[in-house]
C-alpha positions in Angstrom: 16.5 1.5 -88.9 15.0 -1.8 -87.8 16.0 -5.2 -86.3 15.8 -8.2 -88.6 16.2 -11.9 -87.7 18.0 -14.0 -90.3 17.6 -17.8 -89.8 20.6 -20.1 -90.1 20.2 -23.7 -91.1 22.3 -25.3 -88.4 23.2 -22.3 -86.2 21.2 -19.8 -84.0 19.6 -17.0 -86.1 21.5 -13.8 -86.7 20.1 -10.6 -85.2 21.0 -7.7 -87.3 20.5 -3.9 -87.0 19.7 -2.6 -90.6 18.5 0.3 -92.6 16.8 0.3 -95.9 16.3 2.8 -98.7 14.6 2.6 -102.1 16.7 3.0 -105.3 14.4 3.0 -108.2 12.3 -0.1 -108.0 14.7 -1.9 -105.6 15.0 -2.0 -101.8 18.6 -1.7 -100.7 19.5 -3.0 -97.2 22.6 -2.1 -95.3 23.7 -3.9 -92.1 24.8 -1.5 -89.4 25.5 -3.9 -86.6 25.3 -7.5 -85.5 23.3 -7.8 -82.3 23.3 -11.6 -82.1 25.4 -11.5 -78.9 22.9 -9.2 -77.1 20.6 -10.6 -74.4 17.0 -11.1 -75.6 15.6 -8.6 -73.2 18.0 -5.9 -74.5 17.1 -6.6 -78.1 13.4 -6.3 -77.4 13.9 -3.0 -75.6 15.9 -1.7 -78.5 13.2 -2.9 -80.9 10.6 -0.9 -78.9 12.8 2.2 -78.9 13.2 2.0 -82.7 9.4 2.0 -83.0 9.3 5.3 -81.1 8.0 4.0 -77.8 9.1 5.7 -74.6 11.2 3.5 -72.3 11.6 4.1 -68.5 13.2 2.0 -65.8 11.0 -0.6 -64.1 11.7 1.0 -60.8 10.1 4.2 -62.1 6.8 2.3 -62.8 6.4 0.2 -59.7 8.3 -1.0 -56.7 8.2 -4.2 -54.7 7.1 -3.2 -51.3 7.2 -6.5 -49.5 8.2 -10.1 -50.2 7.1 -13.0 -48.0 7.9 -16.8 -48.3 4.8 -18.6 -49.4 5.4 -21.9 -51.1 5.9 -24.0 -47.9 2.8 -22.5 -46.3 0.7 -23.1 -49.4 1.8 -26.8 -49.6 1.1 -27.5 -45.9 -2.3 -25.8 -45.9 -3.1 -27.6 -49.2 -2.4 -31.0 -47.5 -4.5 -30.0 -44.4 -7.4 -29.2 -46.8 -6.9 -32.5 -48.7 -7.0 -34.4 -45.4 -9.9 -32.5 -44.1 -8.0 -32.0 -40.8 -9.5 -28.5 -40.4 -13.0 -30.0 -40.2 -11.8 -32.8 -38.0 -10.6 -30.2 -35.5 -13.8 -28.2 -35.8 -16.6 -28.6 -38.3 -17.0 -24.8 -38.7 -14.3 -22.2 -39.0 -13.6 -20.2 -35.9 -10.8 -18.2 -34.3 -9.6 -21.1 -32.2 -9.5 -23.4 -35.2 -7.4 -20.9 -37.2 -5.0 -20.5 -34.4 -4.6 -24.3 -34.0 -4.0 -24.7 -37.7 -1.5 -21.9 -37.7 0.4 -23.5 -34.8 0.4 -26.8 -36.7 1.8 -25.2 -39.8 4.4 -23.2 -37.8 5.4 -26.4 -36.0 6.4 -27.9 -39.4 8.2 -24.8 -40.9 9.7 -23.2 -37.8 9.2 -25.2 -34.5 9.8 -22.8 -31.7 8.0 -21.5 -28.6 4.4 -20.1 -28.8 5.7 -16.6 -28.4 8.1 -17.1 -31.3 5.2 -18.3 -33.3 3.5 -15.0 -33.1 6.6 -13.3 -34.3 7.7 -15.7 -37.1 4.4 -16.3 -38.9 4.2 -12.6 -39.8 7.4 -13.2 -41.7 5.6 -15.6 -44.0 2.2 -15.6 -45.6 0.8 -17.8 -42.9 -0.6 -14.9 -40.9 -2.4 -13.6 -43.9 -3.7 -17.0 -45.0 -5.3 -17.7 -41.6 -5.9 -14.1 -40.4 -3.7 -14.5 -37.3 -1.4 -11.5 -37.7 -2.8 -9.7 -34.6 -2.7 -12.6 -32.1 -0.8 -12.5 -28.8 0.7 -15.4 -26.9 -2.1 -15.5 -24.3 -4.6 -16.1 -27.0 -2.5 -19.1 -28.2 -2.6 -20.6 -24.8 -6.4 -20.2 -24.7 -6.5 -22.0 -28.1 -4.5 -24.8 -26.6 -7.0 -25.2 -23.8 -9.7 -25.3 -26.5 -7.8 -28.0 -28.4 -7.3 -30.1 -25.3 -11.1 -30.1 -24.7 -11.6 -31.5 -28.2 -8.8 -34.1 -28.1 -11.1 -37.1 -27.6 -13.5 -36.0 -30.3 -10.6 -35.4 -32.8 -8.9 -38.8 -31.9 -12.2 -40.6 -32.4 -12.5 -39.1 -35.9 -8.9 -40.1 -36.8 -9.5 -43.6 -35.4 -12.6 -44.0 -37.6 -10.5 -43.1 -40.6 -7.3 -45.1 -39.9 -8.2 -48.1 -37.6 -10.4 -51.0 -38.6 -11.8 -54.1 -37.1 -9.3 -56.9 -37.1 -6.4 -54.6 -38.0 -3.1 -54.0 -36.3 -2.6 -51.1 -33.9 1.0 -50.2 -33.1 1.8 -48.7 -29.6 4.9 -47.5 -28.0 6.0 -45.1 -25.3 8.7 -42.4 -25.1 9.6 -39.5 -22.9 11.0 -35.9 -23.1 12.8 -33.8 -20.6 11.1 -30.9 -18.9 12.7 -27.5 -18.2 11.3 -26.1 -15.0 9.7 -27.2 -11.7 6.0 -26.2 -11.9 4.3 -28.9 -13.9 3.0 -31.9 -11.8 3.6 -34.2 -14.8 7.3 -33.7 -14.6 8.8 -36.5 -12.5 12.1 -38.4 -12.2 12.0 -41.5 -14.3 13.6 -43.5 -17.1 15.0 -40.7 -19.3 15.3 -41.8 -23.0 16.9 -38.4 -24.0 20.1 -38.8 -22.0 19.7 -35.5 -20.2 20.6 -36.5 -16.7 19.3 -34.4 -13.8 16.1 -33.2 -15.4 12.5 -34.4 -14.8 10.7 -36.0 -17.7 7.2 -36.4 -19.1 6.1 -39.7 -20.6 3.7 -40.1 -23.5 2.4 -43.0 -25.5 1.5 -42.9 -29.2 -0.8 -45.2 -31.1 -0.7 -45.6 -34.9 -2.3 -47.8 -37.5 -0.3 -50.6 -39.2 1.4 -48.1 -41.6 2.5 -45.8 -38.9 -0.1 -43.1 -39.4 -0.6 -41.5 -35.9 -4.1 -41.6 -34.3 -3.8 -40.8 -30.6 -1.4 -39.7 -27.9 -1.7 -39.9 -24.1 0.5 -38.1 -21.6 1.6 -39.5 -18.3 3.7 -38.4 -15.3 7.4 -39.0 -15.8 7.6 -41.8 -13.2 5.0 -43.9 -15.0 6.2 -47.4 -16.0 5.6 -48.4 -19.7 3.5 -51.5 -19.0 1.1 -49.6 -16.8 -0.1 -47.5 -19.8 -1.3 -50.5 -21.7 -4.7 -50.9 -20.0 -5.5 -47.3 -20.9 -5.0 -48.0 -24.5 -7.1 -51.1 -24.4 -10.0 -49.1 -22.8 -9.5 -46.4 -25.4 -9.7 -48.9 -28.3 -12.7 -50.7 -27.0 -14.8 -48.0 -25.4 -14.0 -44.7 -27.1 -13.2 -46.0 -30.6 -15.7 -48.8 -30.5 -13.4 -51.6 -31.8 -14.3 -55.1 -30.7 -11.4 -56.9 -32.4 -7.9 -55.4 -33.0 -4.4 -56.7 -32.6 -2.3 -54.6 -30.3 1.4 -54.6 -31.2 3.9 -53.6 -28.6 7.4 -54.5 -27.5 8.3 -57.1 -24.9 9.0 -54.4 -22.3 5.5 -53.1 -22.7 3.5 -56.3 -23.1 4.7 -58.1 -20.0 3.2 -61.4 -18.9 1.0 -59.5 -16.4 -0.3 -57.2 -19.2 -0.9 -60.2 -21.5 -3.0 -61.9 -18.8 -5.1 -58.8 -18.6 -5.6 -58.7 -22.3 -6.9 -62.3 -22.2 -9.8 -60.9 -20.1 -11.0 -59.0 -23.2 -12.3 -61.3 -25.9 -11.4 -60.1 -29.4 -8.4 -58.1 -28.2 -5.4 -59.8 -29.8 -1.7 -58.9 -29.4 1.8 -59.4 -30.9 4.9 -59.1 -28.8 8.2 -60.8 -28.3 9.9 -63.0 -25.6 12.7 -61.8 -23.4 16.1 -63.4 -23.6 15.6 -65.4 -20.4 12.4 -67.1 -21.8 14.2 -67.9 -25.0 17.1 -69.5 -23.1 14.5 -71.6 -21.2 13.0 -72.8 -24.5 16.5 -73.9 -25.6 17.3 -75.7 -22.4 13.9 -77.5 -22.4 14.3 -78.5 -26.1 11.3 -76.7 -27.5 13.7 -74.5 -29.5 16.7 -76.0 -31.2 19.3 -74.2 -33.4 19.0 -77.0 -35.9 15.6 -75.6 -36.9 17.5 -72.8 -38.7 19.7 -75.0 -40.8 17.5 -74.6 -43.9 15.1 -71.8 -42.9 15.2 -68.6 -40.9 11.8 -69.0 -39.2 10.0 -71.9 -37.5 6.8 -71.9 -35.5 7.0 -73.8 -32.2 4.9 -74.5 -29.2 5.6 -74.6 -25.5 3.3 -75.5 -22.5 4.8 -72.4 -20.8 2.8 -70.3 -23.2 -0.6 -72.0 -23.5 -2.9 -70.7 -26.3 0.0 -68.8 -27.9 1.8 -69.1 -31.2 5.6 -68.7 -31.1 7.6 -67.8 -34.2 11.3 -68.4 -33.7 13.5 -66.4 -36.1 17.2 -66.3 -36.9 18.9 -63.4 -38.5 22.6 -64.0 -39.2 23.3 -60.3 -39.6 21.8 -59.6 -36.2 23.9 -62.5 -34.8 27.1 -60.9 -36.1 26.2 -57.5 -34.7 25.5 -58.9 -31.3 28.7 -61.0 -31.3 30.9 -58.0 -32.3 29.2 -55.7 -29.7 29.6 -58.3 -26.9 33.3 -58.7 -27.8 33.8 -54.9 -27.8 32.1 -54.5 -24.4 34.0 -57.4 -22.9 37.3 -56.0 -24.1 36.4 -52.6 -22.7 35.4 -54.1 -19.4 38.6 -56.1 -19.2 40.7 -53.0 -19.7 38.9 -51.3 -16.8 39.4 -54.4 -14.5 43.0 -54.8 -15.5 43.6 -51.1 -14.6 42.0 -51.6 -11.2 44.1 -54.7 -10.6 47.3 -52.8 -11.6 46.5 -50.0 -9.3 45.8 -52.3 -6.4 49.1 -54.1 -7.0 51.0 -50.8 -7.0 49.8 -49.7 -3.6 52.4 -51.4 -1.4 52.6 -49.0 1.6 49.0 -47.9 1.8 46.9 -50.7 0.7 43.5 -50.1 -0.9 40.7 -51.5 1.3 37.9 -53.8 0.2 35.5 -50.9 0.2 37.7 -48.7 -1.9 38.3 -51.4 -4.5 34.6 -52.2 -4.5 33.7 -48.6 -5.4 36.2 -48.6 -8.3 34.9 -52.0 -9.4 31.2 -50.8 -9.3 32.0 -47.9 -11.6 33.8 -50.1 -14.1 31.1 -52.8 -14.2 28.2 -50.3 -14.5 29.9 -48.6 -17.4 29.4 -51.5 -19.9 26.8 -53.7 -18.1 29.0 -56.8 -18.4 29.0 -57.9 -14.7 27.2 -61.2 -15.6 30.3 -62.4 -17.6 32.9 -61.8 -14.9 33.8 -63.1 -11.4 36.1 -61.4 -9.0 37.6 -61.7 -5.5 38.3 -58.7 -3.4 40.4 -58.5 -0.3 42.2 -55.7 1.4 45.1 -54.9 -1.0 44.1 -57.7 -3.3 41.9 -57.9 -6.4 41.6 -60.8 -8.8 39.2 -61.4 -11.7 38.5 -63.7 -14.6 35.9 -64.1 -17.3 33.0 -66.5 -17.0 33.4 -68.3 -20.3 30.4 -70.6 -19.7 28.1 -67.5 -19.3 29.5 -66.0 -22.5 29.0 -69.2 -24.5 25.4 -69.4 -23.2 24.6 -65.9 -24.3 26.3 -66.5 -27.7 23.9 -69.4 -28.3 21.1 -66.8 -28.5 22.9 -64.5 -31.0 20.6 -63.7 -33.9 17.6 -65.5 -32.4 14.4 -63.8 -31.4 10.9 -65.2 -30.7 7.7 -63.4 -31.7 4.6 -64.4 -29.7 1.0 -63.8 -30.6 -2.6 -64.7 -29.6 -3.9 -64.7 -33.2 -4.7 -68.0 -34.8 -3.3 -69.0 -38.2 -6.5 -68.5 -40.1 -6.4 -64.8 -39.1 -2.7 -64.1 -39.1 0.1 -66.0 -40.8 3.5 -66.6 -39.1 5.2 -64.3 -41.6 2.6 -61.5 -41.0 3.0 -61.8 -37.2 6.8 -61.2 -37.6 6.2 -58.3 -40.0 3.7 -56.9 -37.6 6.2 -56.8 -34.8 8.9 -55.3 -37.0 6.4 -52.5 -38.0 6.9 -51.0 -34.5 9.9 -49.2 -36.1 7.3 -46.9 -37.6 6.2 -45.7 -34.2 9.8 -45.1 -33.4 9.9 -42.8 -36.4 7.0 -40.8 -34.9 9.2 -40.2 -31.8 12.3 -39.3 -34.0 10.3 -36.7 -35.9 8.6 -35.3 -32.8 11.8 -35.1 -30.8 14.2 -34.2 -33.7 14.5 -31.1 -35.8 11.2 -31.7 -37.6 8.8 -30.8 -34.7 11.0 -30.3 -31.6 8.5 -31.4 -29.0 11.3 -30.8 -26.5 12.4 -29.0 -24.4 9.0 -28.5 -22.7 8.6 -25.2 -20.8 4.8 -25.1 -20.3 3.9 -24.5 -16.7 0.5 -26.3 -16.4 -0.5 -29.9 -16.9 -3.2 -29.0 -19.5 -0.8 -26.9 -21.6 1.8 -29.8 -21.6 -0.9 -32.2 -22.7 -2.2 -29.8 -25.4 1.4 -29.1 -26.6 2.2 -32.8 -27.2 -1.2 -33.4 -28.9 -0.5 -30.4 -31.2 2.9 -32.0 -32.1 1.1 -35.2 -32.9 -1.3 -33.4 -35.2 1.7 -31.7 -36.9 3.3 -35.1 -37.4 0.0 -36.4 -38.8 0.3 -33.8 -41.6 4.0 -34.5 -42.0 3.3 -38.3 -42.4 1.0 -37.6 -45.2 3.3 -35.0 -46.8 6.2 -37.5 -46.7 4.0 -40.2 -48.3 2.8 -37.8 -51.1 6.3 -36.5 -51.7 8.1 -39.9 -51.5 9.1 -39.7 -55.2 11.1 -36.5 -54.4 12.6 -37.6 -51.1 15.4 -39.9 -50.0 13.0 -42.6 -49.1 11.9 -45.9 -50.7 8.5 -45.1 -52.2 8.0 -48.9 -52.8 8.6 -49.6 -49.1 4.9 -49.8 -47.9 4.1 -52.5 -50.5 7.5 -54.3 -50.0 6.8 -54.6 -46.2 3.8 -56.8 -47.0 5.6 -59.2 -49.3 9.3 -59.4 -48.5 11.0 -62.0 -46.3 9.8 -61.4 -42.8 13.1 -62.3 -41.1 15.9 -61.4 -43.6 17.5 -58.0 -43.4 15.5 -55.4 -45.4 16.8 -54.4 -48.8 16.1 -51.1 -50.6 14.3 -51.3 -53.9 16.1 -50.7 -57.2 14.3 -47.4 -57.5 15.5 -46.3 -54.1 19.1 -47.3 -54.8 19.0 -45.4 -58.0 17.8 -42.2 -56.3 20.5 -42.4 -53.7 23.3 -43.1 -56.2 22.2 -40.6 -58.8 20.7 -38.1 -56.3 18.1 -37.5 -58.9 14.4 -38.5 -59.3 13.0 -40.4 -62.3 12.0 -36.9 -63.7 15.6 -35.6 -63.4 14.9 -33.4 -60.4 17.3 -33.3 -57.4 16.3 -35.6 -54.6 15.6 -33.8 -51.4 15.3 -34.4 -47.6 11.9 -33.4 -46.1 13.5 -30.3 -44.6 15.3 -29.2 -47.7 12.2 -29.6 -49.8 10.2 -27.3 -47.4 13.1 -24.8 -47.6 13.0 -24.8 -51.4 9.2 -24.4 -51.4 9.7 -21.3 -49.2 11.7 -19.6 -51.9 8.4 -19.2 -53.8 7.3 -15.9 -52.6 4.3 -13.6 -52.6 5.2 -10.0 -53.6 3.3 -6.9 -52.9 3.9 -4.3 -55.6 2.7 -0.7 -55.9 2.8 1.9 -58.8 5.6 4.4 -58.1 3.2 7.2 -59.2 0.6 6.1 -56.7 2.4 5.1 -53.4 -0.8 5.1 -51.4 -2.9 3.3 -54.1 -4.0 -0.3 -54.2 -1.2 -2.8 -54.3 -0.7 -5.6 -56.8 0.0 -9.1 -55.3 2.1 -11.5 -57.4 3.4 -14.9 -56.6 6.7 -15.9 -58.3 6.5 -18.7 -60.9 7.3 -22.1 -59.5 10.5 -23.9 -60.3 10.2 -27.4 -61.8 10.7 -28.9 -58.4 8.1 -26.7 -56.7 5.6 -27.5 -59.5 6.2 -31.2 -59.1 5.7 -31.1 -55.4 2.4 -29.3 -55.7 1.3 -31.7 -58.5 2.0 -34.7 -56.1 -0.2 -33.0 -53.5 -3.0 -32.7 -56.0 -2.7 -36.4 -56.9 -2.7 -37.5 -53.3 -5.9 -39.3 -52.3 -6.5 -37.2 -49.2 -9.2 -38.1 -46.8 -9.7 -41.6 -48.1 -6.0 -42.5 -47.7 
């Protein structure tokens, strides 16, 4: 008996079990069974059996002793190698460097406490790749101390790569809440996380014009944002050796006092924005007129109140509509609160509400929506009257959609459009904070007891985001992000609302890449890469013998992700 494959012209071939015998000079074949419906593996096994070979179950030959997720670790370590981040941290391999790299990778794949790191990375191939299987948590804290001692050296190397003379430097400040009472950095301050009752820690991040992080500095929680600017200027000029850069920061950061300080440093330019009060004064003085925007959305103006500065007045109708709707909603909500207070006061006929009691209720209502400037009221014992300040509302409405960018840079070095684009690029620093504080890296909550450990922890999170930023850039064809965005930022209308490219819209609508692969989020792509495992197998007949390590074949998506990493420019990026 034997198995024969009979081709069909327009159909799959027929797989037949046959026997043959000789009758005189002829070979007579007889079909015993049609095996076309059998799985291919079963047919091949039957073919071997007919040849007289001995078949045994796979489990009788070898067993899979251990399976560890590997693909996500491989990808992150490959990017670290491409970037040369390992040599930036320390030129030669050492125990401390391996521990820091392991914590960076772990921050991206499973952001948890340092103690959890020592448990989880043994459940992946990370501990084997960096030889950190036997580490304890105290050794991790020693490595953090080592990293903090090298922070200035590392940041200087990153600055030499990503900052340049005459280029833009983006700077912003955020904060995270602190769990505990031991760290001297944890103070009461402006909490951006909305966790009332907890102390916070403030930190400022500096990036290049594309949002690639370069440096982070940690401050006590009661530090005001503007007071951090001078430290960044000193860092740029003295530590990084840059004589001319353009610092971009928001209007709450670059106050007039800070700008006056910057003027004392020749070559230190800046881009910021005016506050609404200053914009209103420009309108009242006639330097800014709404008619400027009849045929254009941007106009460069001058004012003696801002000598030596260029002012770019911009108008965005979409922003104007958003502000109008928000104001109307807040006014309506405030009126509802005030009407409720007035009704309660009117109901109290026997025991009238005192002025103080009414004032307490009014304060709570007004503070809720921050609309006090648009209302007037009269309070007496048992009496409460209020009305809207229509003139104040109209004055604020005149500013809807208008914002003014200010810069020290002359036209020959920075066009008006590029000044506006430069200020808008601060959104990329906000993305740093979203990733560090969100599910990507989870910089918070902070539990470290000492000031040095808190500083090192936040610096470690910045290095992890540095790797993530490059991974996102390399994998942009696979992710739900506009891969044409970096180029579009340099050429699109500086004021008009941003529009996604046709390629980005196609990805979002079809949920497929140009290669026909499913589009991913950054987190889901890492999760999918983790399904590529490293397996340790041993012969069943030799349970104590040498093991065989095998890595599962990559899926098309995993293969494409690794291919994009190989194509990424790496250190020269």
